[in-house]
C-alpha positions in Angstrom: 2.2 -12.9 -32.7 0.9 -15.0 -29.8 4.4 -16.5 -29.3 6.1 -13.1 -29.4 3.6 -11.7 -27.0 4.0 -14.6 -24.6 7.8 -14.1 -24.6 7.4 -10.4 -24.1 5.2 -11.0 -21.1 7.6 -13.5 -19.6 10.4 -10.9 -20.0 8.4 -8.1 -18.5 7.5 -10.3 -15.5 11.2 -11.3 -15.0 12.3 -7.6 -15.2 9.7 -6.5 -12.7 10.4 -9.4 -10.3 14.2 -8.7 -10.5 13.7 -5.0 -9.9 11.5 -5.5 -6.8 13.9 -8.1 -5.3 17.0 -5.8 -5.8 15.3 -2.7 -4.6 14.0 -4.5 -1.5 17.5 -5.7 -0.8 19.5 -2.5 -1.6 17.2 0.4 -1.9 16.3 2.0 -5.3 19.2 4.4 -5.2 21.6 1.5 -5.2 20.1 -0.4 -8.2 21.0 0.2 -11.8 19.3 -0.8 -15.0 22.2 -3.1 -15.7 21.7 -4.8 -12.3 18.1 -5.4 -13.1 18.7 -6.8 -16.6 21.3 -9.1 -15.3 19.2 -10.4 -12.4 16.3 -11.0 -14.8 18.5 -13.3 -16.9 18.4 -11.1 -20.0 21.3 -11.1 -22.4 20.2 -7.9 -24.2 21.0 -4.9 -22.0 18.4 -2.9 -23.8 15.6 -5.2 -22.8 14.4 -2.9 -20.0 14.3 0.2 -22.3 12.5 -1.8 -25.0 9.7 -2.9 -22.7 9.5 0.0 -20.2 11.5 2.9 -21.8 13.4 3.6 -18.6 13.6 2.8 -14.9 10.7 5.1 -14.0 8.5 3.3 -16.5 9.4 0.0 -15.0 8.6 1.2 -11.5 5.2 2.6 -12.8 4.5 -0.8 -14.3 5.3 -2.6 -11.0 3.0 -0.3 -9.1 0.2 -0.7 -11.6 0.4 -4.5 -11.3 0.3 -4.5 -7.5 -2.3 -1.8 -7.2 -4.6 -3.9 -9.5 -4.1 -6.8 -7.2 -4.9 -4.7 -4.1 -8.0 -3.3 -5.8 -9.3 -6.7 -6.6 -8.7 -8.0 -3.1 -10.1 -4.9 -1.4 -13.2 -5.1 -3.6 -13.7 -8.7 -2.7 -13.5 -7.8 1.0 -15.9 -4.9 0.6 -18.4 -7.1 -1.1 -18.1 -9.7 1.7 -18.5 -7.1 4.4 -21.6 -5.6 2.6 -23.3 -9.0 2.7 -22.6 -9.3 6.4 -23.8 -5.9 7.6 -25.1 -2.6 6.4 -23.4 -0.8 9.3 -19.8 -1.9 9.6 -17.9 -1.1 12.8 -14.8 1.0 12.8 -12.7 -2.1 13.3 -14.3 -3.7 10.3 -13.4 -0.7 8.2 -9.8 -0.6 9.6 -9.4 -4.2 8.6 -10.4 -3.2 5.1 -7.6 -0.7 5.1 -4.9 -3.4 6.0 -6.1 -6.9 5.5 -6.0 -7.0 1.6 -2.3 -6.1 1.5 -1.5 -8.3 4.6 -3.1 -11.4 2.9 -1.4 -10.8 -0.4 1.9 -10.5 1.4 1.2 -13.7 3.3 0.5 -15.7 0.2 3.0 -14.2 -2.2 6.8 -13.8 -1.6 7.0 -11.2 -4.5 4.3 -9.1 -2.8 6.3 -9.3 0.5 9.3 -8.0 -1.4 7.1 -5.3 -3.0 6.0 -4.1 0.5 9.6 -4.1 1.7 10.8 -2.2 -1.4 8.1 0.4 -1.8 5.9 0.5 1.3 7.9 3.4 2.8 6.7 5.7 -0.1 3.5 6.5 1.8 5.3 7.2 5.0 7.8 9.5 3.4 5.7 11.3 0.8 5.9 15.2 1.0 2.3 15.4 -0.1 -0.8 14.4 1.8 -0.7 10.7 2.4 -4.5 10.7 1.7 -3.9 12.3 -1.7 -1.0 9.9 -2.4 -3.3 6.9 -1.7 -6.3 8.3 -3.6 -4.2 8.8 -6.7 -3.1 5.2 -6.7 -6.2 3.5 -5.4 -9.4 2.6 -7.3 -13.1 2.5 -6.5 -12.6 0.4 -3.4 -10.4 3.1 -1.8 -13.2 5.6 -2.4 -15.8 3.3 -1.0 -13.7 2.6 2.1 -13.3 6.4 2.6 -17.1 6.8 2.4 -17.5 4.2 5.1 -15.0 5.9 7.3 -16.7 9.3 6.9 -20.0 7.8 7.9 -18.5 6.2 11.0 -16.2 8.9 12.3 -18.9 11.5 12.9 -17.0 13.0 15.8 -14.4 14.4 13.4 -15.0 17.2 11.0 -13.6 16.9 7.5 -10.3 18.7 8.3 -9.8 16.6 11.4 -10.5 13.4 9.5 -7.9 14.4 6.9 -5.3 14.9 9.6 -6.1 11.6 11.3 -6.1 9.7 8.0 -2.7 11.2 7.0 -1.2 9.9 10.3 -3.0 6.6 10.0 -1.8 5.9 6.5 1.8 6.8 7.4 1.6 4.6 10.5 0.2 1.6 8.7 2.8 1.8 5.9 5.7 2.1 8.3 4.3 -0.9 10.3 3.9 -3.0 7.2 7.4 -2.3 6.0 8.8 -3.2 9.4 6.8 -6.5 9.3 8.1 -7.2 5.7 11.6 -7.1 7.1 11.0 -9.8 9.7 12.3 -13.3 9.2 8.9 -14.9 8.8 7.1 -11.8 7.6 3.3 -12.0 7.5 3.3 -15.7 8.4 2.5 -17.5 11.6 1.2 -16.6 15.0 3.5 -13.6 15.4 2.2 -12.1 12.2 -1.4 -12.7 13.3 -0.6 -10.8 16.5 1.0 -8.0 14.5 -2.0 -7.7 12.3 -4.5 -7.6 15.2 -2.4 -5.2 17.2 -2.1 -3.0 14.2 -5.9 -2.9 13.8 -6.3 -2.2 17.5 -3.9 0.8 17.2 -5.6 2.0 14.0 -9.0 1.9 15.7 -7.6 3.9 18.6 -5.9 6.4 16.3 -9.0 7.1 14.2 -11.6 6.7 16.9 -10.1 8.9 19.6 -11.9 12.2 20.4 -10.1 15.4 19.3 -8.8 17.4 22.2 -9.7 21.0 22.8 -6.0 21.9 22.5 -6.0 20.5 18.9 -9.3 22.2 18.0 -8.0 25.5 19.3 -4.8 25.3 17.2 -6.8 24.3 14.2 -9.2 27.3 14.7 -6.3 29.7 15.1 -4.6 28.5 11.9 -7.9 28.8 10.0 -8.2 32.4 11.2 -4.7 33.4 10.1 
């Protein structure tokens, strides 16, 4: 049983890695099950269906693995920040939103490909980007949201939702763009990208809401 389970896990990892690599290169619409099975070095064409039922099942498994990594890394950063201060700055919280994924991408080529392959999903989702992230994130996402709510007191709940929607789409688009660079997430240029992204995120979330925006929001609420 142990030997079969070990072989199964190796096959699953090979299929997930091959899928991410191909999707990052071609886009999901241009990748077939046969392509993935072949790239994973599997002779049995039914290997993907056996382990994941279908392509959607494989994609769900890929997301679950990476989301677990992000959750662990973000939890680690939250705990470290909690030991440093009980009143984190907006910049501290913005780093929590970006740094876990950035560091995982820096250290792991497969994670870089994952960002390149799937990072655009947040940018392009038809639903609220906040809801999209909340359904995929764990406790650390909720804790980060609580910290943001306590810090961004100049925004009411509706305004905060609007800002966060834009912020999440902006961050995901920026990370995908970085993932497409030659030395993605590595070196001085990547450090500059990261800090510039945090600067922009602080500005986006921390800016005062204009009277024009508030007036439009009020009129929409009264309709």
